[in-house]
ZAMARGU-4260 file (C-alpha; in steps of 0.2 Angstrom, whole numbers, plus 5000, padded with zeros to 4 digits):
<rodrens>
0) 6357/5177/5532 | 6355/5162/5546 | 6344/5153/5533 | 6361/5153/5521 | 6375/5149/5530
5) 6369/5134/5539 | 6369/5123/5524 | 6388/5130/5522 | 6392/5126/5539 | 6383/5108/5538
10) 6394/5105/5523 | 6410/5109/5529 | 6409/5100/5545 | 6405/5086/5533 | 6421/5086/5523
15) 6428/5089/5540 | 6422/5073/5544 | 6428/5064/5532 | 6445/5071/5531 | 6446/5062/5551
20) 6444/5043/5543 | 6463/5040/5543 | 6464/5043/5527 | 6481/5050/5521 | 6483/5064/5510
25) 6492/5060/5494 | 6503/5071/5485 | 6499/5068/5464 | 6516/5075/5452 | 6505/5078/5438
30) 6521/5078/5429 | 6521/5062/5428 | 6508/5056/5416 | 6506/5040/5404 | 6497/5043/5388
35) 6482/5031/5387 | 6479/5025/5369 | 6464/5022/5362 | 6460/5004/5354 | 6462/5011/5336
40) 6480/5013/5342 | 6486/4998/5349 | 6477/4989/5334 | 6489/4997/5320 | 6504/4993/5317
45) 6519/5007/5319 | 6529/5013/5307 | 6547/5024/5314 | 6560/5033/5308 | 6578/5032/5316
50) 6577/5052/5321 | 6592/5058/5311 | 6581/5077/5305 | 6568/5085/5316 | 6551/5076/5320
55) 6546/5089/5306 | 6556/5084/5291 | 6551/5065/5296 | 6533/5068/5295 | 6534/5079/5281
60) 6545/5065/5271 | 6536/5048/5279 | 6518/5053/5279 | 6513/5049/5261 | 6523/5034/5263
65) 6513/5027/5277 | 6496/5032/5271 | 6504/5022/5251 | 6506/5006/5264 | 6490/5006/5273
70) 6479/5008/5258 | 6490/4997/5249 | 6491/4981/5262 | 6474/4988/5270 | 6483/4988/5287
75) 6481/5001/5300 | 6498/5010/5300 | 6502/5025/5310 | 6520/5033/5310 | 6527/5037/5328
80) 6542/5047/5332 | 6556/5043/5345 | 6566/5057/5353 | 6583/5050/5350 | 6592/5035/5342
85) 6593/5026/5359 | 6575/5028/5362 | 6572/5021/5343 | 6582/5007/5347 | 6574/5004/5365
90) 6558/5005/5356 | 6563/4990/5345 | 6568/4979/5360 | 6551/4984/5368 | 6540/4977/5353
95) 6534/4996/5352 | 6540/4998/5333 | 6535/4987/5321 | 6542/4993/5307 | 6560/4999/5308
100) 6567/5014/5296 | 6585/5015/5302 | 6603/5016/5296 | 6614/5001/5293 | 6624/5003/5311
105) 6608/5003/5319 | 6600/4990/5311 | 6614/4979/5317 | 6612/4983/5335 | 6593/4980/5336
110) 6595/4963/5322 | 6609/4957/5334 | 6600/4961/5349 | 6581/4961/5348 | 6577/4948/5332
115) 6574/4963/5318 | 6574/4957/5303 | 6580/4968/5286 | 6566/4967/5271 | 6570/4980/5260
120) 6584/4996/5260 | 6581/5011/5248 | 6590/5016/5233 | 6599/5035/5234 | 6592/5050/5226
125) 6609/5050/5216 | 6604/5030/5211 | 6614/5019/5223 | 6610/5007/5235 | 6624/5014/5247
130) 6627/5030/5256 | 6643/5039/5264 | 6648/5053/5274 | 6654/5069/5274 | 6668/5081/5285
135) 6664/5097/5284 | 6671/5114/5290 | 6669/5134/5288 | 6674/5139/5270 | 6684/5153/5279
140) 6695/5144/5291 | 6710/5142/5284 | 6717/5132/5297 | 6711/5117/5291 | 6714/5113/5272
145) 6716/5095/5273 | 6710/5079/5283 | 6725/5079/5291 | 6721/5098/5297 | 6709/5091/5307
150) 6719/5085/5322 | 6719/5095/5338 | 6704/5101/5330 | 6686/5101/5339 | 6674/5087/5330
155) 6655/5087/5334 | 6646/5070/5327 | 6628/5067/5324 | 6627/5051/5338 | 6636/5037/5346
160) 6626/5026/5333 | 6624/5040/5319 | 6634/5027/5305 | 6639/5042/5290 | 6636/5056/5306
165) 6651/5046/5317 | 6657/5028/5313 | 6660/5031/5293 | 6670/5046/5298 | 6679/5039/5311
170) 6685/5026/5300 | 6689/5038/5289 | 6703/5048/5299 | 6710/5032/5305 | 6711/5027/5286
175) 6722/5043/5287 | 6732/5042/5303 | 6720/5050/5313 | 6714/5043/5330 | 6702/5051/5343
180) 6715/5056/5352 | 6721/5067/5339 | 6708/5078/5343 | 6704/5091/5356 | 6687/5088/5356
185) 6674/5073/5351 | 6655/5080/5356 | 6639/5074/5350 | 6623/5084/5345 | 6610/5087/5357
190) 6593/5089/5356 | 6574/5078/5352 | 6579/5074/5329 | 6588/5084/5319 | 6605/5081/5327
195) 6612/5081/5305 | 6606/5100/5307 | 6612/5105/5323 | 6630/5099/5317 | 6630/5108/5304
200) 6622/5124/5312 | 6635/5122/5325 | 6649/5120/5311 | 6643/5140/5304 | 6643/5147/5320
205) 6660/5143/5323 | 6657/5133/5341 | 6667/5120/5332 | 6680/5117/5318 | 6674/5100/5308
210) 6657/5090/5310 | 6652/5075/5303 | 6637/5074/5294 | 6627/5061/5280 | 6629/5067/5261
215) 6613/5076/5257 | 6612/5086/5274 | 6618/5102/5265 | 6602/5101/5255 | 6590/5102/5268
220) 6597/5115/5279 | 6598/5127/5263 | 6586/5139/5269 | 6592/5140/5286 | 6610/5142/5281
225) 6621/5149/5269 | 6629/5136/5262 | 6642/5145/5254 | 6650/5148/5269 | 6651/5128/5272
230) 6665/5117/5263 | 6663/5101/5262 | 6683/5096/5268 | 6681/5075/5262 | 6669/5062/5258
235) 6669/5045/5266 | 6669/5026/5258 | 6651/5022/5256 | 6641/5007/5262 | 6624/4999/5263
240) 6610/5011/5263 | 6596/5014/5275 | 6585/5000/5277 | 6567/4995/5282 | 6566/4980/5296
245) 6553/4970/5304 | 6550/4971/5324 | 6550/4957/5333 | 6532/4955/5335 | 6528/4959/5316
250) 6520/4942/5307 | 6532/4937/5293 | 6518/4939/5283 | 6512/4954/5286 | 6530/4960/5286
255) 6531/4951/5267 | 6516/4963/5263 | 6523/4977/5266 | 6537/4972/5258 | 6529/4970/5243
260) 6521/4985/5243 | 6537/4995/5245 | 6545/4986/5232 | 6529/4991/5219 | 6534/5009/5223
265) 6539/5015/5204 | 6544/5031/5199 | 6538/5033/5184 | 6521/5032/5190 | 6517/5051/5194
270) 6507/5047/5210 | 6524/5036/5216 | 6536/5047/5209 | 6530/5061/5224 | 6529/5048/5238
275) 6546/5043/5232 | 6552/5061/5230 | 6546/5067/5247 | 6555/5052/5256 | 6570/5058/5248
280) 6573/5039/5239 | 6575/5036/5220 | 6567/5020/5223 | 6571/5002/5236 | 6575/4987/5233
285) 6576/4970/5242 | 6586/4967/5256 | 6593/4954/5269 | 6604/4953/5284 | 6622/4947/5277
290) 6619/4965/5266 | 6625/4973/5282 | 6640/4961/5285 | 6653/4977/5282 | 6644/4985/5294
295) 6646/4973/5306 | 6665/4971/5301 | 6668/4989/5304 | 6661/4991/5321 | 6674/4977/5326
300) 6688/4987/5318 | 6683/5003/5325 | 6681/5005/5343 | 6663/5015/5341 | 6660/5024/5359
305) 6671/5040/5360 | 6681/5040/5376 | 6676/5050/5392
</rodrens>
């Protein structure tokens, strides 16, 4: 028995001796970890959608398009998923997003602050290169029949940087003589991605009186919400549609290759039609920075950020 104990005691003594060599004990916080990227990831171009919907929806809509671009341009491209609108903006600023698909409001920010360059924009499923917002309420809310009835009500918008989900609606209210101070409260949807769906859910559950969303969102939540319980109170003005922009580190020649690949998507080609339908586009057209000056004018006219 002693024969077996001696090695154990000897190892213990050596460990104690090692701990006595004036070494300080370091506490390791395992919650703070850094993602180690492979060389393939570091060499890949990054494609990111502004997270108006959940990451699951963004992936389902865009992964075929990303695969098409990679094959067509012979460039490695991978889709990444910012959690919030602000994180998307920050990642463009840090050079972590090469191909940004965003609303025109966020585009004007990343263009003016971080030298992003618009090169294409989408044609909506309805055939228009523009889009709009919708103001919704519960169908059985008898206290809200007209836009004027929104005064002194609780409003949930998508995010302060949402175009159709906030800015367009705010402009619409102001055009009807309703200022932010006329609402009982203005709240923004929480959580990573999925904010459009969250607004619809909040209205459906009666957590707020009205909500502002992008046109087309209701169809997306048909399997989760009884749309007969939701009423579109009004539609906003139309503005230039969502767009593709090149991040500041993307070589202009590479951006041109990606642009040409996008412009070659043809709805009459069955393979291309499936890609476009999954992305909820009818097509893609060229774009340049001046196309979005109406958004800049709108943000100058409307104070975007809400009051405290």
